[in-house]
C-alpha positions in Angstrom: 111.0 133.7 91.7 111.6 133.7 95.6 110.7 131.1 98.0 109.8 131.8 101.7 111.4 129.0 103.7 110.8 127.7 107.2 114.7 126.9 108.3 115.4 123.8 110.7 116.7 126.1 113.5 114.7 125.4 116.6 114.7 129.0 118.0 112.6 132.1 118.8 114.5 134.3 116.6 114.4 132.1 113.7 110.8 130.9 114.0 109.8 132.9 110.6 110.1 132.5 106.8 113.6 133.6 105.3 113.5 134.4 101.8 115.9 132.7 99.4 116.2 133.1 95.5 115.2 130.1 93.2 118.4 129.7 90.9 117.7 129.2 87.1 118.2 125.4 87.0 115.7 125.1 90.0 113.2 127.4 88.2 109.7 125.2 88.0 111.2 122.4 90.4 110.6 124.1 93.7 107.0 124.0 94.6 104.9 125.0 97.9 105.5 122.2 100.4 108.7 120.9 99.3 111.8 120.4 101.5 114.8 122.3 99.9 118.4 122.8 101.2 119.4 126.4 101.9 122.6 128.0 103.1 122.0 129.5 106.8 125.2 131.1 108.2 128.2 129.0 107.5 125.8 125.7 107.2 123.5 124.2 104.9 120.4 123.4 106.4 116.9 121.8 105.3 113.8 124.0 105.4 110.1 123.7 104.3 108.9 126.1 101.2 105.4 127.9 102.4 105.3 130.4 100.0 106.4 131.5 96.6 106.5 135.0 95.8 108.2 137.6 93.0 109.5 140.1 95.4 111.2 140.3 98.7 112.0 142.9 101.5 115.2 141.1 102.5 118.4 143.1 101.4 120.6 140.2 100.2 119.1 137.1 99.0 120.9 133.8 98.6 120.1 130.9 96.5 118.3 127.7 97.2 121.3 125.1 97.0 119.0 121.9 96.2 115.6 120.7 96.6 115.2 117.3 98.8 111.8 116.0 97.6 110.9 115.6 93.8 107.2 116.4 94.8 105.8 118.4 97.9 105.6 116.5 101.1 103.0 118.6 102.6 99.8 120.1 100.9 98.7 123.7 101.6 96.2 122.6 103.8 98.5 121.1 106.0 100.9 124.2 105.6 98.0 126.3 107.2 97.4 123.7 109.8 101.0 123.7 111.0 100.5 127.6 111.5 97.6 126.8 113.6 99.4 124.2 115.7 102.3 126.5 116.2 100.1 129.2 117.4 98.0 126.9 119.7 100.6 124.7 121.1 103.6 127.5 121.4 105.9 125.0 119.3 108.1 126.2 116.5 106.7 126.4 113.2 109.6 123.9 111.7 108.5 121.2 114.8 105.0 121.5 113.5 105.6 120.8 110.0 108.3 117.9 111.0 105.8 116.2 113.1 103.5 115.6 109.8 106.0 113.3 108.3 107.4 109.8 109.2 110.3 109.4 111.1 112.6 108.1 108.2 111.9 111.7 106.3 113.8 113.6 109.1 117.3 114.7 108.0 120.4 113.5 109.5 123.2 116.5 109.6 126.8 115.3 109.7 129.7 117.9 110.2 132.6 117.0 107.9 136.1 118.7 108.2 138.3 119.3 105.0 141.7 120.8 104.2 141.8 124.5 102.5 145.5 124.2 102.0 148.4 121.9 102.5 150.2 123.6 105.2 150.1 123.0 108.9 149.2 119.5 108.2 152.2 118.1 110.3 151.0 119.4 113.8 148.1 116.4 113.4 148.6 112.9 114.3 148.9 110.5 111.3 145.2 108.9 111.1 143.9 112.7 111.4 146.1 113.6 108.3 144.8 110.8 106.4 141.3 111.5 107.1 141.6 115.3 106.4 143.4 114.4 102.9 140.6 111.6 101.9 137.7 112.9 99.6 135.1 112.4 102.5 137.2 114.4 104.8 137.0 113.8 109.1 133.6 113.6 110.3 133.0 115.7 113.6 131.9 112.4 115.4 135.2 110.7 114.7 137.2 113.9 116.1 135.3 113.9 119.3 136.2 110.2 119.5 139.9 111.3 119.4 140.1 113.2 122.7 140.3 116.8 123.7 143.7 117.5 122.5 142.6 116.5 118.9 139.3 118.8 119.3 141.1 121.6 120.0 143.9 121.1 117.4 141.0 121.2 114.9 139.5 124.2 116.5 142.6 126.1 115.9 143.0 124.8 112.3 139.3 126.1 111.8 140.1 129.7 113.3 143.3 130.2 111.2 141.5 129.2 107.9 143.5 126.0 107.5 140.5 123.9 107.8 137.1 124.2 106.6 133.7 122.5 108.0 131.2 121.3 105.5 127.6 120.2 106.2 126.3 116.8 104.9 122.4 116.4 104.9 121.3 113.0 104.8 117.7 111.5 105.0 117.3 108.2 107.1 115.0 106.8 105.1 115.8 104.6 102.0 113.5 103.4 99.3 113.8 99.4 99.1 114.9 98.0 95.7 114.7 94.6 94.2 116.2 93.3 90.8 113.3 92.1 88.5 113.7 90.0 85.5 111.5 90.9 82.3 111.2 88.8 79.0 112.8 90.5 76.1 111.4 88.2 73.2 108.3 86.8 71.9 107.2 83.3 72.7 108.6 81.8 69.2 112.1 83.6 69.5 112.5 82.4 73.1 111.5 78.6 72.0 114.1 78.8 68.9 116.9 80.2 71.7 116.1 77.6 74.1 116.7 74.9 71.4 119.8 76.4 70.3 121.2 76.5 73.9 119.8 73.1 75.3 123.1 71.0 74.9 125.7 73.7 75.6 123.5 75.4 78.6 120.8 73.1 79.7 120.4 75.3 83.3 119.9 78.4 80.9 117.5 76.3 79.0 115.8 75.0 82.3 115.1 78.8 83.3 113.8 79.7 79.7 111.5 76.7 80.1 110.1 77.7 83.7 109.6 81.2 82.2 107.6 79.9 79.3 105.4 77.6 81.4 104.5 80.4 84.1 103.4 82.7 81.3 104.7 85.6 83.4 106.2 88.5 82.0 107.9 89.6 84.9 109.4 88.1 88.1 111.9 89.1 90.7 115.5 87.7 90.1 115.5 86.3 93.7 112.4 84.5 93.0 113.4 83.1 89.4 117.0 81.8 90.9 114.7 79.8 93.9 112.2 78.3 91.6 114.5 77.1 89.1 117.1 76.1 91.6 119.7 78.0 89.2 122.2 80.8 90.2 122.8 84.4 89.3 125.7 83.3 86.7 122.9 81.3 85.0 120.2 84.4 85.0 123.4 86.9 84.1 124.2 84.8 80.7 120.5 85.0 79.6 120.5 88.8 80.3 123.7 88.9 78.2 122.3 87.3 75.3 119.6 89.8 75.3 117.1 87.3 76.0 115.9 88.9 79.2 116.2 92.3 80.7 117.4 92.9 84.3 116.3 96.1 86.0 115.8 97.6 89.7 112.5 98.1 90.8 110.9 99.7 94.0 109.4 97.5 96.4 106.8 98.6 99.3 108.0 97.1 102.8 104.5 95.9 103.7 104.1 94.7 107.5 101.3 92.2 106.3 102.6 90.6 103.2 102.4 87.3 104.6 99.0 88.0 105.9 95.9 86.6 104.3 92.9 88.7 105.1 89.3 87.1 104.2 86.9 89.5 102.5 83.8 90.6 105.2 80.3 92.0 103.9 78.6 94.7 105.9 76.5 93.3 108.5 72.8 94.2 109.2 72.4 97.1 111.5 70.3 97.1 114.7 67.7 99.9 114.9 70.0 101.7 117.2 73.0 101.4 115.1 70.6 102.8 112.1 69.4 105.6 114.1 73.2 106.5 114.9 74.5 106.3 111.4 71.5 108.1 109.4 72.8 111.7 110.5 76.4 110.9 110.0 75.3 109.9 106.3 73.6 112.9 105.7 76.6 114.9 106.8 78.6 113.1 104.3 76.5 113.5 101.5 75.7 117.3 101.9 79.7 117.9 102.8 78.7 119.4 105.8 81.3 119.5 108.9 79.9 118.2 112.2 81.4 116.4 115.3 79.5 113.4 116.5 80.0 111.8 119.8 79.0 108.3 119.9 78.7 107.1 123.5 78.0 103.3 123.1 78.4 100.6 125.6 81.1 97.9 125.1 80.2 95.5 122.3 77.7 97.9 120.8 78.7 97.8 117.2 80.5 101.1 117.0 83.3 99.5 114.5 80.2 98.5 112.1 79.2 102.2 112.0 82.7 103.2 111.3 82.9 100.7 108.3 79.7 101.5 106.8 80.3 105.3 107.0 83.8 104.7 105.7 82.4 102.7 102.7 79.8 105.6 101.8 83.0 107.8 101.9 85.0 105.7 99.3 81.9 105.3 97.3 81.9 109.1 96.9 85.6 109.0 95.8 87.0 110.6 98.9 89.2 109.4 101.7 89.2 108.3 105.6 91.1 108.4 108.6 90.4 105.9 111.5 92.5 106.6 114.4 92.9 104.0 117.3 94.6 104.1 120.4 98.2 103.1 119.9 99.6 99.7 119.3 97.1 97.3 121.3 94.1 97.8 119.1 95.8 97.3 115.5 95.8 93.7 115.0 92.5 93.0 115.3 91.4 96.6 113.9 93.8 95.9 110.8 92.1 92.6 110.3 88.6 94.2 110.3 89.6 97.2 107.7 91.8 95.2 105.5 89.0 92.4 105.6 86.4 94.8 104.4 88.6 97.4 102.1 91.5 95.4 101.1 94.6 97.2 99.6 92.8 100.5 100.1 94.0 100.5 103.5 97.4 102.1 104.9 98.2 101.2 108.4 100.3 103.5 110.5 101.5 102.8 114.2 104.9 102.5 116.4 104.9 98.7 116.0 106.1 99.3 112.5 109.8 99.7 111.5 111.0 103.1 110.1 111.1 101.6 106.7 107.5 100.3 106.6 105.9 103.4 108.1 107.7 105.4 105.3 106.3 102.8 102.6 102.8 103.2 104.0 103.1 107.0 104.2 104.2 107.0 100.3 101.1 104.7 99.6 99.0 107.8 101.1 101.1 110.3 99.4 100.6 108.7 95.8 97.0 108.1 96.2 97.5 104.3 96.3 95.6 104.1 99.8 92.3 105.8 100.3 91.8 104.7 104.4 94.3 105.2 107.1 94.0 103.2 110.1 96.5 104.5 112.8 97.7 106.0 116.2 97.9 109.9 116.8 100.1 110.8 114.1 97.8 109.0 111.4 95.8 112.6 111.7 98.5 114.0 109.4 97.8 111.4 106.3 98.4 113.8 103.4 94.9 113.4 101.7 93.5 116.1 99.6 89.7 114.8 99.6 89.1 113.7 102.9 85.6 112.8 103.7 85.2 111.6 107.3 87.7 111.4 110.4 87.0 108.8 113.2 88.8 108.4 116.5 87.8 105.3 118.4 88.2 105.2 122.1 88.5 109.1 122.2 89.1 109.1 125.9 92.4 107.6 125.5 95.3 109.8 126.7 97.5 108.4 124.1 95.8 110.9 121.6 97.9 113.7 123.3 101.5 114.0 122.3 103.5 114.7 125.6 106.6 116.4 123.7 106.8 119.3 121.3 104.5 120.1 119.5 101.9 119.1 122.2 98.9 118.6 120.0 95.7 116.5 120.6 94.6 114.3 117.9 91.0 115.5 118.5 91.8 119.0 118.0 93.8 118.4 115.1 90.8 116.3 113.5 88.2 119.0 114.0 90.4 121.5 112.6 90.9 119.2 109.3 87.1 118.3 109.3 86.2 122.0 108.9 88.8 122.6 106.0 87.4 119.4 104.3 83.8 120.3 105.2 83.4 116.5 106.5 82.3 114.7 109.8 84.3 114.0 112.8 83.4 111.0 114.7 84.5 110.5 118.3 83.5 107.1 119.8 83.8 105.6 123.3 82.0 103.6 126.1 83.6 106.1 128.8 83.9 109.5 126.9 86.2 112.4 128.4 84.1 114.8 130.9 85.3 117.4 128.4 83.5 115.6 125.3 80.5 114.7 127.2 80.0 118.0 128.6 80.4 119.5 124.9 77.9 117.1 123.5 75.6 118.1 126.3 75.9 121.7 125.2 75.2 120.8 121.9 78.7 121.8 120.6 78.9 118.2 119.5 76.1 116.1 118.5 75.1 113.3 120.7 74.3 109.8 119.4 73.9 106.8 122.4 74.1 102.9 121.7 72.7 101.6 125.0 72.5 98.0 123.9 75.0 95.3 122.9 74.5 94.1 119.4 73.6 90.5 120.1 71.3 91.8 123.1 73.3 90.1 125.6 73.5 91.9 129.1 76.6 93.7 130.2 78.5 91.4 132.3 77.9 91.1 136.0 80.6 92.8 138.0 81.5 91.9 141.6 83.6 94.2 144.0 85.6 92.3 146.4 86.9 94.3 149.5 90.9 93.0 149.8 90.8 94.3 153.3 88.4 91.5 154.3 90.3 88.7 152.5 93.4 89.8 154.7 91.3 89.5 157.7 90.1 86.2 156.9 93.8 85.1 156.5 94.0 85.1 152.8 97.3 86.7 151.7 97.5 85.4 148.2 97.1 88.0 145.3 93.8 86.4 144.3 90.6 86.7 146.4 88.8 83.3 147.2 86.1 84.9 144.6 88.4 85.3 141.9 90.4 82.1 142.5 87.5 80.0 142.5 86.3 81.5 139.1 89.5 80.9 137.4 89.5 77.4 138.2 85.8 77.1 137.0 86.7 78.6 133.6 89.7 76.2 133.3 87.8 73.2 133.9 85.0 74.8 131.3 87.9 75.3 128.7 86.7 79.0 128.5 89.3 81.8 128.8 89.9 84.7 131.5 91.9 88.3 131.2 93.6 89.4 134.0 94.6 93.2 134.3 97.0 94.5 136.7 98.6 98.0 136.0 102.3 97.3 136.7 104.7 95.8 135.0 107.8 94.0 136.8 108.1 91.7 139.7 107.4 94.2 142.8 107.3 97.7 142.9 110.1 98.5 145.4 112.5 96.7 147.4 112.8 97.7 151.0 114.8 96.7 154.1 112.8 95.9 157.2 115.8 96.6 159.4 116.8 100.3 158.4 114.0 101.2 156.2 116.3 101.7 153.1 114.4 101.7 149.6 116.3 101.2 146.4 116.0 104.4 144.6 117.1 105.4 140.9 120.4 107.5 141.2 119.1 110.0 138.4 115.4 110.2 139.2 113.5 110.4 142.5 111.7 107.5 142.0 112.1 103.8 143.5 113.3 101.0 141.5 111.2 98.2 140.3 112.4 94.6 140.6 112.4 92.6 137.5 112.9 88.6 138.7 113.4 87.4 135.2 116.7 89.3 134.7 117.5 89.8 138.7 117.6 93.3 138.0 116.2 96.6 139.6 114.9 98.9 136.8 113.9 102.8 136.6 110.7 103.1 134.4 111.6 106.5 133.6 115.2 106.9 132.6 116.0 103.0 131.9 118.8 102.6 134.8 119.3 99.2 135.7 121.1 97.7 138.7 121.6 94.3 139.9 119.4 92.9 142.7 121.2 93.3 146.0 121.3 90.1 148.3 121.8 92.3 151.4 120.8 96.0 152.3 123.9 98.5 151.1 123.1 100.8 154.0 123.0 98.2 156.9 123.9 94.9 155.2 121.0 93.3 156.6 119.7 90.2 154.9 116.1 91.2 155.6 115.6 92.8 152.3 112.0 92.3 150.9 109.8 93.0 147.6 107.0 94.8 148.2 104.0 95.5 145.8 103.0 93.4 142.8 104.1 93.3 139.3 102.9 91.2 136.4 105.9 88.8 136.6 104.8 88.2 140.4 101.2 87.4 139.6 102.4 85.0 136.7 104.8 83.2 139.2 101.7 82.8 141.3 99.3 81.9 138.6 101.6 79.2 137.8 102.1 78.1 141.6 98.4 78.0 142.4 96.8 76.7 139.2 99.7 75.1 137.3 97.4 73.2 134.7 96.5 77.1 133.4 98.5 78.1 130.6 99.2 82.1 131.0 100.2 84.5 128.2 101.7 87.8 129.7 101.6 90.9 127.8 103.2 94.0 129.1 106.2 96.5 128.0 108.7 93.7 128.8 107.1 90.9 126.7 106.0 92.8 123.9 109.3 95.1 123.5 110.3 93.0 120.3 108.6 93.8 116.8 105.3 91.7 116.3 105.1 90.3 120.0 101.7 92.2 120.5 100.2 90.6 117.4 101.9 87.0 118.2 100.7 86.9 121.7 97.2 88.0 121.0 96.8 85.6 118.0 98.1 82.8 120.2 95.3 83.7 122.9 92.7 83.9 120.0 93.7 80.4 118.9 93.1 79.2 122.5 96.8 78.6 123.3 96.4 79.8 126.8 93.7 79.8 129.4 94.6 83.2 130.9 95.7 86.7 129.4 97.4 88.7 132.0 98.4 92.1 131.1 98.7 95.8 132.0 96.3 98.3 130.6 97.5 97.4 126.6 94.7 94.6 127.2 91.9 96.7 128.7 90.8 98.3 125.1 89.3 96.9 121.9 90.2 93.3 122.1 87.4 91.1 121.2 87.6 87.2 121.9 84.5 85.1 121.8 85.6 82.5 124.5 86.6 85.2 126.9 83.8 84.9 130.0 85.6 86.0 133.2 87.8 89.3 133.7 89.5 90.3 136.8 91.0 93.2 137.9 93.8 92.6 140.5 94.5 96.2 142.1 91.8 98.4 140.9 92.9 101.3 143.2 96.7 101.4 141.8 95.8 104.7 139.5 93.1 106.3 142.3 95.7 107.6 144.6 98.0 109.2 142.0 98.4 113.1 142.6 96.3 113.8 139.5 92.7 115.3 138.9 91.9 112.8 136.3 92.7 109.7 138.3 88.9 108.8 139.4 88.1 109.2 135.6 90.7 107.1 134.4 90.2 104.1 137.0 86.5 104.5 136.2 87.4 104.4 132.2 89.7 101.6 132.8 87.4 99.1 134.6 84.4 99.7 132.4 87.0 99.2 129.4 88.4 96.0 130.6 84.8 94.7 132.0 83.6 95.0 128.6 86.1 92.2 127.1 83.9 89.7 128.8 80.8 87.9 127.3 80.8 89.9 124.1 79.4 86.7 122.2 77.4 83.8 123.0 78.9 83.2 126.6 77.8 85.1 129.1 80.5 87.3 131.3 81.4 88.0 134.8 84.0 90.7 136.2 85.6 90.5 139.5 87.2 93.9 140.7 89.6 93.4 143.5 90.1 96.6 145.6 91.3 98.2 148.9 89.1 101.1 148.7 85.7 99.4 147.4 83.6 102.1 148.6 85.1 104.9 146.2 82.6 106.1 143.8 84.4 105.4 140.9 84.7 101.7 141.5 81.2 101.5 142.7 79.8 103.2 139.5 82.1 101.1 137.5 80.9 97.9 138.8 77.1 99.1 137.7 78.3 100.5 134.3 76.7 103.7 135.4 78.6 106.1 133.2 75.8 109.1 133.9 75.6 108.9 137.6 79.7 109.1 137.5 79.8 112.0 134.9 77.3 114.1 137.3 79.3 113.3 140.4 82.6 113.9 139.0 81.5 117.3 137.3 80.6 118.4 140.8 84.0 117.8 142.2 85.6 119.3 139.2 83.6 122.5 139.3 84.3 122.7 143.0 87.8 122.4 142.7 87.8 124.6 139.3 89.3 121.8 136.8 88.5 120.9 133.5 86.1 120.9 131.8 84.9 124.4 134.0 88.6 125.7 133.7 91.1 125.5 131.2 94.7 124.4 132.5 98.0 125.3 131.4 101.0 123.5 132.8 104.7 125.0 132.8 107.6 122.9 133.9 111.2 124.1 134.5 114.0 122.0 134.5 117.9 122.0 134.9 120.5 120.2 136.7 120.9 122.7 139.7 117.7 122.7 142.1 118.4 126.5 143.3 118.8 127.6 139.6 115.1 125.7 138.7 113.5 127.3 141.9 114.6 130.8 141.0 113.4 130.7 137.5 110.3 129.1 138.4 109.4 131.9 140.9 110.4 134.5 138.2 107.9 132.7 136.0 105.0 132.5 138.6 105.8 136.1 139.3 105.5 137.2 135.8 102.2 135.3 135.2 100.6 136.8 138.3 101.4 140.2 137.3 100.6 139.8 133.6 97.1 137.8 133.8 93.7 139.1 135.1 92.6 138.4 138.9 90.3 135.9 137.8 93.3 133.3 136.7 94.6 131.2 139.2 98.4 130.7 139.3 99.7 127.7 141.4 103.2 127.2 142.1 106.2 127.4 142.0 106.2 123.7 143.5 108.2 120.4 143.1 106.9 118.2 140.3 105.4 114.9 141.4 108.4 113.1 140.2 110.9 116.0 141.4 114.1 114.8 139.8 114.3 112.9 136.4 117.3 111.7 134.3 119.5 114.2 136.9 117.3 117.0 136.3 115.5 118.9 138.9 111.7 119.6 137.9 109.5 122.4 138.9 106.1 123.5 137.8 103.5 126.0 137.7 99.8 125.6 136.8 97.7 128.3 135.7 93.7 127.9 135.9 91.5 130.0 133.7 88.2 130.5 131.7 89.3 133.4 129.4 92.7 134.8 129.2 93.3 136.6 125.8 96.7 137.8 127.2 97.8 134.3 128.0 99.8 133.1 125.0 101.2 136.5 124.4 102.8 136.4 128.0 104.0 132.9 127.6 105.9 133.6 124.4 107.3 136.9 126.2 108.8 134.3 129.0 110.2 132.1 126.4 111.8 134.9 124.3 113.0 136.3 127.7 114.9 133.0 128.9 115.8 132.1 125.4 119.7 132.7 125.6 119.6 130.8 129.0 117.8 127.8 127.5 120.6 127.6 124.5 123.6 128.5 127.0 122.9 126.9 130.2 120.6 123.9 129.2 117.7 125.4 130.8 114.3 123.6 129.7 110.9 125.4 129.9 108.2 123.2 128.8 104.7 124.5 128.2 101.7 122.5 127.9 98.6 124.3 127.0 96.1 121.6 127.9 97.8 119.0 129.5 96.4 115.3 130.2 98.1 115.0 133.4 99.9 117.3 135.9 102.4 114.9 136.8 
């Protein structure tokens, strides 16, 4: 038999299947969807088997060296899906398949240098001689550390055949194992043995007593030692006497092992919820694919609809995928899903360690979990009998992957829904204009939930003009209205949420004498001041510098901080309302594992009066005691050079406003802005999605933006500016030549952040309605510049449907 393999070489020329012969000892072991190790030129690489056949047109066939996985890691549906992703996002096939696997399953390649003959060794330094003569050989990384002379000596040895390179492939993920003790005798035999050893070995007798009393046939060695206050030697003595057996057992790393989830029961649905869920249940029963858009105000009970639809799917013996936007939603979502479905639920999100993600994925792969709750990549869960896919908060930009393959989870869900003939549900209080337009045209089935579950009104919102506050002499970060309400909530024992979409202490530092602004040396962007560490940080490349005491340009001491970040707001709150306890949530406070959950749990347990954070606190949180939401700089996103900035502002304000008054107590929202007259702020104040939709659609139509036009963004980056400009002009010229007169090619132009990580960035934007030759032209461009990309470090990034043109 012959296997068609997609090899791990990211290049245009190798983006196809290569045929390999399956050697006799591996016949029957190689299956479609497995990863195998194959010889490719002088190297050994991994690849995915995507076809098995009996003959090949290739002249010379090499043998497969080994299999990586004991069973297929991607099924035939995912193999076809990978081809679809590669075609629609212009990525390599191997990248598409690789993105379906957890990080722990990605392979590490190590080059090791070995001797082929004894001669010529004397010219190498002693430490290299030792390494080359050892069984392991010398790793290429170690050789690089030894300096240029050593590297050139090794290269000479390789050219002359004295040395040889061997490629080692290792998986990043390791299965966790623990030692387990099992009883090897009957109860009577154990009792007899215990009596015999009681005087000689009282500790061993105590261990046997404990096992007899506990009634457990199996227990981890560690637990047994801890419970009986004994030692490894004691337990080993019993193993040597063949009374107990010690073996190794695989153990799942469960991120929620120390949590008890209370069982919850389905709630009675309101008439609106019943009307929404009926067509979904009908599609589940008749195994029909349809995409539903549930447009429900915040607090309208969308989650309960999801839970009951999933319950129906599980009762039919099928599986479900529930996508939530990144980490902010998971603690409360996990609680709801684990409470309803218990151990049937696997969780996949970026807050888990590599090992935990690997184990959760293996539970799905082994059919031990039937519901996946997770962020974007959970859409690839290797289920074989999918009954429903749900995307909550479908407007979230985190559902789009920003590096290759640049897929959108919504497109993948619909593709999988068609294959499995199952419904796909998109839910949001503020759907994207594209989704809402599709629902209006009848491409998606539109369902609306206009009322909150408890019949409570949506929170009243007040927009405060911060220009007026300045005129009246209020230079504080808080308007008088918001300040009074914060104090009032503190006195009443109620909680508040404050949103500011900027982390750090201040946005930039500036010299009042000469106008100097501290810039990142590697990116064309100002550095953000972080007071806690007295440092300046670049939020693009991570560069850090110490806070200057005087201006580096003119030595003036008049160096001041401008703009406001979450750290500054926290400090101001502590000064103005010292009795209020504040929890701050941003990238800086939640970077450590488990901090998200810890901070949110502390807030839920009323250990703080105010939750202050960036947009990670704007969605999905449900706290009964929150009655006030304040938005500090509502226009921070409005003035970004991006066509979606108004839509994002409206979504964020509506979402964060929906955190208030979700239970018995009624809520209020205060929105502070320097442009309060802007339609997105005015309409978010009244929760008026339809008027916003109609107004924004007119603007999009006028300026030829989605959903009226498709967009493709081509970004070129390199360390030399003129080289980037030249390549970008050539690409723009080729696009204008090849595409129809109806397509609009904008550019070349510098990207909004023109330099990042010491690389200059230029871009072209293509606007089009129907361009059948577009993908073909873009592929030709990639093939044409392939050599330069490999040789000169040129990067050409193509995003077929960008979420942002920043």
